[in-house]
C-alpha positions in Angstrom: -0.1 0.0 0.0 1.4 3.4 -0.9 1.1 6.3 1.5 2.1 9.9 1.5 5.5 10.9 3.0 5.1 11.3 6.8 8.2 13.5 7.1 6.7 16.2 4.9 4.2 16.8 7.7 6.8 17.0 10.4 9.3 19.7 11.3 11.2 17.6 13.9 12.4 14.1 13.9 12.0 11.5 16.7 13.6 12.5 20.1 15.3 15.3 18.1 12.1 17.3 18.3 12.6 17.8 22.1 12.9 21.3 23.5 16.5 22.4 23.7 18.0 21.6 27.2 18.3 25.3 28.1 14.7 26.0 27.1 13.5 23.0 29.1 15.4 24.2 32.2 13.8 27.7 31.9 10.4 26.1 31.3 10.5 23.9 34.5 12.3 26.4 36.8 10.4 26.7 40.0 7.7 24.3 39.0 7.7 21.3 41.2 4.5 19.6 42.4 5.5 16.1 43.2 6.0 16.5 46.9 2.3 17.3 47.6 1.9 13.7 48.4 4.3 11.7 50.7 4.1 8.6 48.6 5.5 10.4 45.5 9.1 9.2 45.7 10.6 10.4 42.4 9.4 13.5 40.4 11.1 15.9 38.1 13.9 17.2 40.3 16.7 15.0 39.0 15.6 14.2 35.4 14.8 10.6 36.1 13.1 8.6 33.4 9.9 7.9 35.4 7.9 9.2 38.3 7.6 6.7 41.1 4.8 6.3 43.6 5.0 4.0 46.7 2.1 1.7 46.8 3.1 0.3 50.1 3.9 -3.4 51.0 7.2 -3.1 49.0 5.7 -2.2 45.7 6.5 0.9 43.6 4.3 2.2 40.7 6.3 3.6 37.9 4.7 6.1 35.4 6.1 7.8 32.2 5.0 9.4 29.0 7.0 9.8 25.8 5.9 10.8 22.3 7.4 12.4 19.3 7.1 13.2 15.6 8.2 10.8 12.8 11.8 10.1 11.8 10.9 7.8 8.9 8.2 7.7 6.3 7.1 4.1 7.1 4.1 4.5 9.5 4.6 1.0 11.0 8.3 1.7 11.9 7.3 5.1 13.3 4.7 3.5 15.7 7.2 0.7 16.6 10.0 3.1 17.4 7.8 5.4 19.4 6.6 2.4 21.4 10.0 1.0 22.0 11.3 4.4 23.1 8.5 5.0 25.5 8.8 1.6 27.1 12.6 2.1 27.5 11.9 4.7 30.3 10.5 1.9 32.5 13.3 -0.5 31.8 15.9 2.2 32.4 14.7 2.4 36.0 14.9 -1.4 36.4 11.1 -1.7 36.2 8.7 -4.1 34.7 6.4 -2.5 32.1 2.9 -3.8 32.5 0.5 -1.5 30.6 0.5 1.3 28.0 -1.9 3.8 26.6 -1.4 5.6 23.3 -0.9 9.4 22.7 -1.8 10.1 19.1 -2.1 13.2 17.1 -3.0 12.8 13.4 -3.4 15.4 10.5 -6.8 15.2 8.7 -4.8 15.2 5.3 -3.2 11.9 6.0 -5.1 8.6 5.3 -6.7 7.0 8.4 -5.3 3.6 7.2 -1.9 5.1 7.5 -2.6 6.1 11.1 -3.8 2.6 11.6 -0.3 1.3 10.6 1.2 3.5 13.3 -0.9 2.0 15.9 -0.3 -1.5 14.6 3.4 -1.0 14.8 3.2 0.0 18.4 0.9 -2.9 19.2 3.5 -5.3 17.7 6.3 -3.9 20.0 4.0 -4.0 23.0 3.1 -7.6 22.2 6.8 -8.5 21.8 7.5 -6.8 25.2 4.6 -8.5 27.0 2.9 -5.2 27.7 -0.8 -4.6 27.3 -1.6 -1.7 24.9 -4.8 -1.0 26.7 -6.2 2.3 25.3 -5.2 5.8 24.5 -6.3 9.3 23.2 -6.3 10.7 19.8 -6.6 14.2 18.4 -6.4 15.9 15.0 -3.3 17.9 14.8 -1.1 19.6 12.3 1.8 17.2 12.7 1.7 13.5 13.2 2.7 12.6 16.8 2.8 9.3 18.5 3.9 7.8 21.8 2.8 6.0 24.9 2.0 6.6 28.6 3.5 3.5 30.2 2.9 2.0 33.7 5.4 -0.2 35.3 6.3 -1.9 38.6 9.4 -2.1 40.7 10.4 -2.7 44.2 12.8 -0.9 46.7 15.6 -3.3 45.7 15.1 -3.3 42.0 14.4 0.4 41.3 17.3 2.1 39.5 17.7 5.9 39.1 20.1 8.2 37.4 21.3 9.0 40.9 23.9 6.8 42.6 27.0 6.7 40.4 30.2 6.3 42.5 33.8 7.3 41.7 35.4 4.3 40.1 32.2 3.0 38.6 32.5 1.8 35.0 30.3 3.5 32.4 28.6 1.1 30.1 26.5 1.9 26.9 24.3 -0.8 25.5 23.7 0.4 22.0 25.7 2.1 19.3 25.4 5.8 18.6 24.4 7.6 15.4 20.7 7.3 15.1 20.3 11.1 15.0 22.7 11.4 12.1 21.0 8.6 10.2 17.6 10.2 10.8 18.9 13.6 9.5 20.4 12.0 6.4 17.1 10.2 5.8 15.1 13.4 6.2 17.4 15.3 3.8 17.2 12.6 1.2 20.9 11.7 1.3 20.8 8.4 3.1 21.6 5.3 1.1 19.8 2.0 1.3 22.2 0.6 4.0 21.8 3.7 6.2 18.1 3.5 5.9 18.1 -0.1 7.0 20.5 0.6 9.8 18.2 3.4 11.0 15.1 1.3 11.0 16.8 -1.6 12.7 18.2 0.6 15.4 14.9 2.3 16.1 13.0 -0.8 17.1 15.4 -2.6 19.3 14.1 -3.1 22.8 15.9 -2.2 26.1 14.1 -4.9 27.9 17.3 -6.1 29.5 17.1 -3.1 31.9 14.4 -5.1 33.9 17.0 -7.7 34.6 19.6 -5.2 35.6 17.3 -4.0 38.3 18.1 -7.0 40.3 21.9 -6.2 40.4 23.0 -4.2 43.5 26.3 -3.4 41.7 24.4 -1.4 39.0 24.4 1.9 41.0 22.6 4.1 38.4 21.0 3.8 35.0 19.2 5.9 32.4 18.6 5.8 28.7 20.2 8.0 26.0 17.6 9.9 24.0 17.2 13.5 22.6 19.9 15.2 24.7 22.6 12.8 23.4 25.2 10.8 25.3 26.8 13.9 26.8 23.5 15.4 28.0 22.3 12.2 29.7 25.7 11.4 31.2 26.0 14.9 32.6 22.5 14.4 34.2 23.9 11.3 35.9 27.0 13.2 37.1 25.1 16.1 38.4 22.8 13.8 40.3 25.6 11.9 41.9 28.0 14.7 42.4 30.7 13.0 40.3 32.8 13.8 37.3 33.6 11.3 34.5 35.9 10.6 31.7 35.1 8.8 28.4 37.1 7.7 25.4 36.2 8.2 21.9 37.7 4.9 20.8 35.3 3.2 23.3 32.2 4.7 21.9 30.0 2.1 20.1 29.0 3.5 16.7 26.6 2.5 14.0 29.0 1.8 11.1 26.6 3.2 8.6 26.7 6.6 10.4 30.5 7.0 10.2 30.6 8.7 6.9 27.9 11.1 8.1 29.9 12.0 11.2 33.0 12.6 9.1 31.0 14.9 6.8 29.2 16.6 9.7 25.7 15.5 8.5 24.2 16.3 11.9 20.7 17.1 13.1 20.0 20.6 14.3 19.6 19.5 17.8 23.2 18.2 18.0 24.4 21.8 17.9 21.8 22.8 20.4 22.8 20.0 22.7 26.5 21.1 22.4 25.7 24.7 23.1 24.0 23.6 26.2 26.8 21.5 27.6 30.1 22.7 26.2 31.2 24.6 29.2 31.1 21.4 31.3 33.1 19.4 28.7 36.8 19.3 27.9 36.9 17.9 24.4 40.4 16.5 24.0 39.4 14.4 21.0 37.3 16.3 18.4 36.4 13.1 16.6 34.0 12.4 19.5 31.9 15.5 19.0 29.3 14.2 16.4 28.8 11.0 18.4 28.3 12.6 22.0 26.1 15.4 20.8 23.9 13.3 18.5 20.3 13.1 19.8 19.2 9.4 20.0 15.8 8.0 19.5 15.4 4.8 21.5 19.0 4.9 22.4 20.8 2.5 24.6 21.0 2.2 28.4 23.7 4.2 30.1 24.9 2.3 33.2 27.1 3.0 36.2 28.4 -0.3 37.5 30.9 -1.4 40.1 34.2 -2.6 38.3 33.9 -6.2 39.7 30.4 -6.6 38.2 31.0 -5.4 34.6 31.2 -9.0 33.4 27.9 -9.9 35.0 26.2 -7.0 33.1 27.9 -8.1 29.9 26.5 -11.6 30.4 23.0 -10.1 30.4 23.8 -7.6 27.6 26.7 -9.1 25.6 26.9 -6.2 23.1 27.3 -3.4 25.6 30.5 -1.3 25.5 32.8 0.1 28.2 33.0 3.8 27.3 34.7 5.3 30.5 34.4 5.7 34.2 33.1 8.0 36.9 35.6 9.9 39.0 35.7 12.2 42.0 34.1 15.5 41.5 36.3 18.2 40.1 35.7 21.8 39.0 34.5 22.5 35.4 35.0 20.9 33.0 33.5 18.0 34.7 33.4 15.6 31.7 36.6 14.8 30.0 36.4 13.4 26.4 39.7 11.8 25.2 
């Protein structure tokens, strides 16, 4: 079945359509409501992936919502990627995702059957993850937009936050970088067949292993890498823990098909906006790392702080993860060294 190009209806692209970090900081400054209830354990104060409510009896309720505009023209892949990305927030906190509801905006000019493919893609991902896609809400909007509100469960011993990294912890990343560059090339019409296939493959890979990592006490902190790029989400972990960190460009996992784009600086606009927000906190000793650490990811990998003696245990669960650096004692700016 032939459909119109989704991207012609969308200004942004995947998680790259997020507000810039500095704009988000200004937007939320002074707005904090999560402490009105004693049972709300995690809110928006430290940029965690989910809010957390204590149900009592050793059970926590996790809640997140994530949605974005298309990064590919295939509506099935769009829905699949948006669902995988939203579910990742629960797994990034060591939780078990149990139920989801769709958030869906659809332009009247686009075929309803095309919108149905978006929901079908999300449904297939939820089925694969063992999560009920139970309902949702739709509106007619100028841009196509899709995502999920996801409910999950955790316990006091399995919950992981972006807080807790310790000096000496090893930094692991579970997926290769480069999704933003591939999406930018796709949208600009310069991606070849291999790059399109690499993009679509990366967008639908699940971070389900995060649920297993919740049971490991040696995993001290965890988050997922999305629109603020590797540097942005690593800096969030560092601020929350009061640590510094050093990473190595040679250790960064990279999608091979994105290498030529990085060399030619085929970058999404948000890569520059990310860098402008973080550059004062970073010492860039290796300029080759720039495209990779600033690149906004959609459904990116898990970023993990783990005790050195348990790295192999994590790698048994996620064999493809990469060691990219380590956390260190807090130092004055720049707090992140990139060698």
